[in-house]
C-alpha angles and dihedrals in degrees: 000000000000123000105220105167147012139207111263146146110303126222087207102050134335110301125008144164111271127196114243095195141355107308117201117226113271096031119145102234101189097076111133123226115255096230115047094182090077096057113122120223111228118210125212131178112243089241086079091068137058120243094262092051091051089050090051094046089049090052091057092046098252096120136054115195089212096067099025090223125127115211118201127174108245091235099041125254100285135316094297095046094048088056092050090066097058113116131217126257130170085218100043126184094207142038136209113249109199117222096178139334094291106031137053139166128229112233124182117233097198135030109280124208127219112279093020116129119241111233139178133191104253094199093055093040097047105021097159092053098044099039104036108123094352114137092213091056092064094059 
């Protein structure tokens, strides 16, 4: 399997998925590395995150209030967790491809360059969640 991206500091918001190398259009990005023992833990100061992000990271045991450092595996936690770090863009470079009701892959829709953040359009990816009961969604 190819390792295409990592979890890193986002220019959009908090943590995001960052391309490690050129990714050709149509690549499935959620492939997991074969050997987890070689995954590097990245450390960030909590000042890099907003209060809600720190609360979330604390809930999944990535943050200890004592040392004020957030530790995140470079490749995400597993396929689900890697996807949970994708940020929204109205001009995304990737889409969610649903496999079943509980799992989906992230696939890029354009070539992505190293260091570029992977983004999806949340409204198009999760329409029921983002439009339920919203007046603007009925227009």
